[in-house]
C-alpha positions as CSV (number, residue, x, y, z in Angstrom):
1,M,25.3,-31.4,14.1
2,A,25.1,-33.2,10.8
3,Q,28.4,-33.9,9.1
4,F,28.9,-33.2,5.4
5,E,31.9,-34.3,3.3
6,V,32.8,-34.5,-0.3
7,V,33.7,-38.0,-1.5
8,S,35.1,-39.1,-4.8
9,S,34.9,-42.3,-6.8
10,E,35.9,-42.9,-10.4
11,G,36.6,-39.2,-10.8
12,L,33.0,-38.3,-9.8
13,K,32.1,-36.5,-6.7
14,L,29.1,-36.6,-4.4
15,I,28.1,-35.6,-0.8
16,R,28.2,-38.0,2.2
17,C,26.1,-36.8,5.1
18,V,26.2,-38.5,8.5
19,I,23.3,-37.8,10.9
20,D,22.9,-39.0,14.5
21,N,19.3,-38.4,15.5
22,E,19.3,-35.2,13.5
23,V,17.5,-33.6,10.5
24,V,18.8,-32.2,7.2
25,K,17.1,-30.7,4.2
26,A,18.0,-31.2,0.5
27,E,17.0,-30.1,-2.9
28,S,14.2,-32.2,-4.6
29,G,15.8,-35.1,-6.4
30,A,19.2,-34.8,-4.7
31,L,19.1,-38.2,-2.9
32,H,21.5,-40.8,-4.4
33,Y,21.2,-43.4,-1.7
34,M,21.0,-43.8,2.1
35,F,21.1,-46.4,4.8
36,G,20.3,-46.5,8.5
37,K,17.2,-45.6,10.4
38,I,16.2,-42.5,8.4
39,E,12.8,-41.2,7.6
40,L,12.3,-39.1,4.5
41,T,9.5,-36.5,4.7
42,S,8.3,-34.2,1.9
43,A,5.6,-32.0,3.4
44,A,3.1,-30.1,1.2
45,P,4.0,-26.4,1.1
46,S,1.8,-23.6,2.4
47,V,-0.3,-21.7,0.0
48,G,2.2,-18.8,0.2
49,G,5.0,-21.2,-0.5
50,F,3.2,-22.7,-3.5
51,L,2.6,-19.3,-5.0
52,K,6.2,-18.3,-4.4
53,S,7.5,-21.4,-6.2
54,L,5.4,-20.5,-9.2
55,V,6.9,-17.1,-9.4
56,T,10.5,-18.0,-8.6
57,S,10.6,-21.4,-10.4
58,E,12.0,-22.9,-7.2
59,H,11.2,-26.5,-6.4
60,I,7.9,-26.7,-4.4
61,F,9.2,-29.6,-2.3
62,R,12.5,-29.7,-0.4
63,P,12.5,-33.1,1.5
64,T,13.9,-33.6,5.0
65,Y,15.8,-36.6,6.3
66,K,15.5,-37.4,10.0
67,G,17.1,-40.1,12.0
68,T,20.5,-41.9,12.3
69,G,22.6,-43.1,9.4
70,E,24.3,-42.0,6.2
71,I,22.9,-40.2,3.2
72,F,24.6,-39.7,-0.1
73,F,23.5,-36.7,-2.1
74,G,24.2,-36.2,-5.8
75,P,24.0,-36.5,-8.6
76,P,27.6,-37.7,-8.9
77,I,29.3,-34.9,-10.9
78,F,32.6,-34.1,-12.5
79,G,32.3,-30.6,-11.2
80,E,32.8,-29.5,-7.6
81,Y,30.9,-29.5,-4.3
82,E,31.6,-26.9,-1.7
83,I,30.6,-26.9,2.0
84,L,30.0,-23.5,3.4
85,D,29.9,-22.8,7.2
86,L,27.4,-20.0,8.0
87,S,27.5,-18.1,11.3
88,N,24.4,-16.0,11.6
89,E,24.8,-14.8,8.0
90,E,23.0,-14.9,4.7
91,W,24.2,-16.0,1.2
92,I,22.6,-15.6,-2.2
93,L,23.1,-18.7,-4.4
94,D,23.1,-19.1,-8.2
95,Q,20.1,-21.0,-9.5
96,G,20.8,-24.8,-9.3
97,S,23.7,-24.4,-6.9
98,Y,21.9,-25.5,-3.7
99,V,22.2,-29.2,-2.8
100,C,21.5,-29.7,0.9
101,S,21.9,-28.1,4.3
102,D,21.4,-28.2,8.1
103,I,17.7,-28.0,9.0
104,A,18.4,-24.8,11.0
105,L,19.2,-22.8,7.9
106,E,16.3,-20.9,6.4
107,I,15.9,-21.3,2.6
108,G,14.3,-18.4,0.7
109,A,14.4,-16.4,-2.5
110,Y,16.0,-13.1,-3.6
111,R,14.6,-11.0,-6.4
112,N,17.1,-9.4,-8.7
113,K,16.6,-6.1,-10.4
114,A,15.0,-6.2,-13.9
115,V,18.1,-5.3,-15.9
116,S,20.3,-7.7,-13.9
117,A,17.7,-10.5,-14.2
118,M,17.3,-10.1,-18.0
119,F,21.0,-9.7,-19.0
120,G,23.0,-11.1,-16.1
121,G,22.1,-14.7,-16.6
122,E,21.1,-15.2,-13.0
123,G,17.3,-15.1,-13.6
124,W,14.7,-13.1,-11.7
125,F,15.1,-15.0,-8.5
126,Q,18.0,-16.7,-6.7
127,T,18.0,-19.0,-3.7
128,T,19.0,-17.6,-0.3
129,V,20.3,-19.4,2.8
130,K,20.3,-17.7,6.1
131,G,21.3,-18.5,9.7
132,S,24.0,-20.7,11.3
133,G,24.9,-24.1,10.0
134,Q,26.3,-25.8,6.9
135,V,25.1,-25.7,3.3
136,V,26.4,-27.6,0.4
137,I,26.5,-26.0,-3.1
138,Q,27.7,-27.3,-6.5
139,A,29.7,-25.7,-9.3
140,P,31.0,-26.7,-12.7
141,G,34.6,-26.3,-11.6
142,K,37.0,-25.4,-8.7
143,I,35.6,-22.6,-6.6
144,H,37.6,-19.5,-5.8
145,R,36.6,-17.2,-2.9
146,I,37.1,-13.5,-3.4
147,E,36.9,-11.1,-0.4
148,L,35.6,-7.6,-1.2
149,E,36.2,-4.6,1.0
150,G,34.4,-1.9,-0.8
151,Q,35.8,-3.0,-4.1
152,K,34.2,-4.1,-7.3
153,L,34.5,-7.4,-9.1
154,S,33.5,-7.6,-12.8
155,V,32.7,-11.0,-14.4
156,D,32.4,-11.6,-18.1
157,G,30.2,-14.7,-18.1
158,K,28.0,-16.7,-15.8
159,F,30.4,-18.3,-13.4
160,A,29.6,-16.5,-10.1
161,I,28.2,-19.2,-7.8
162,A,27.3,-17.4,-4.6
163,R,27.7,-14.1,-2.7
164,T,27.1,-12.8,0.8
165,A,23.9,-10.7,1.1
166,G,25.9,-7.5,1.6
167,V,27.4,-7.6,-1.8
168,K,25.5,-5.7,-4.5
169,F,24.9,-7.4,-7.9
170,E,24.3,-5.4,-11.1
171,V,24.8,-5.7,-14.8
172,Q,26.8,-2.8,-16.2
173,K,28.5,-1.7,-19.4
174,A,32.1,-2.8,-19.8
175,A,33.1,0.7,-20.9
176,K,31.6,4.1,-20.1
177,S,29.7,4.2,-23.4
178,M,27.5,1.5,-25.0
179,L,29.5,1.8,-28.2
180,G,32.8,1.4,-26.4
181,S,31.4,-1.6,-24.5
182,F,30.4,-3.5,-27.6
183,T,33.5,-2.5,-29.7
184,S,35.7,-3.8,-26.9
185,G,34.1,-7.2,-27.4
186,E,32.9,-7.4,-23.8
187,G,29.5,-5.8,-24.0
188,L,27.9,-6.2,-20.5
189,L,29.5,-7.4,-17.4
190,S,28.1,-8.8,-14.1
191,T,29.5,-6.7,-11.3
192,F,29.7,-7.4,-7.6
193,E,30.4,-4.5,-5.3
194,G,30.6,-3.8,-1.5
195,T,31.9,-5.7,1.4
196,G,31.6,-9.5,1.6
197,S,32.5,-12.7,-0.2
198,V,31.9,-13.8,-3.8
199,L,32.4,-17.4,-4.9
200,I,33.3,-17.9,-8.6
201,A,34.1,-21.0,-10.7
202,P,36.0,-19.5,-13.7
203,V,37.4,-22.7,-15.1
204,P,34.9,-25.5,-15.5
205,N,36.1,-29.1,-15.1
206,V,37.1,-30.5,-18.5
207,F,34.8,-33.5,-18.0
208,H,31.9,-31.3,-16.9
209,N,32.3,-29.3,-20.1
210,M,32.3,-32.5,-22.1
211,I,29.2,-33.9,-20.5
212,S,27.4,-30.6,-20.9
213,S,28.3,-30.4,-24.6
214,I,27.1,-34.0,-25.2
215,S,23.8,-33.3,-23.3
216,S,23.1,-30.2,-25.3
217,M,23.3,-32.2,-28.5
218,I,20.8,-34.8,-27.4
219,P,17.3,-34.0,-28.9
220,K,14.8,-33.1,-26.2
221,G,11.6,-35.1,-26.1
222,K,8.4,-33.2,-26.9
């Protein structure tokens, strides 16, 4: 099985993947560099896959890397990378969180309910990973894992990174009444309820925040 590890240099982190006559899959554009006898393949999607990508805004191509050698996936970030071990289970990932994974894992899409999609900040569709193997995700800060056993987690903000498929995601009022919700200063909260795991990154890395702020101030080209 491919080996994934987080490596750090000059305060920046990236993913080192070692393969020995194996295949891994990654997000489009995730490659930083590689060496060894490795073949990169980016096959054209099926008609159904192409139409799904238009609806979900997912990348059409997710290249595969086959052979023997080392691959470094990025981009190098001040945030955090997390390696999840899946054992015949399914996770739902925040948009932009997926980096790379074992080829055995199935990558798909999950459609959120209309209200949750519009007000929860997660978008209409999120990425799903299903099966057994490892998947690498990224986050703006250190990831905390919360285990729910029929309980409810309420999040004020968009820092939930991933959840197991058995956890229900909804956007709800902070208080019982709409007036109470808005006068409390909280308004709407993202809620996660059920039995399973939720990954959150409540405190972004200070350098990640700095880079994000600088990037937002740079004028976008027309």
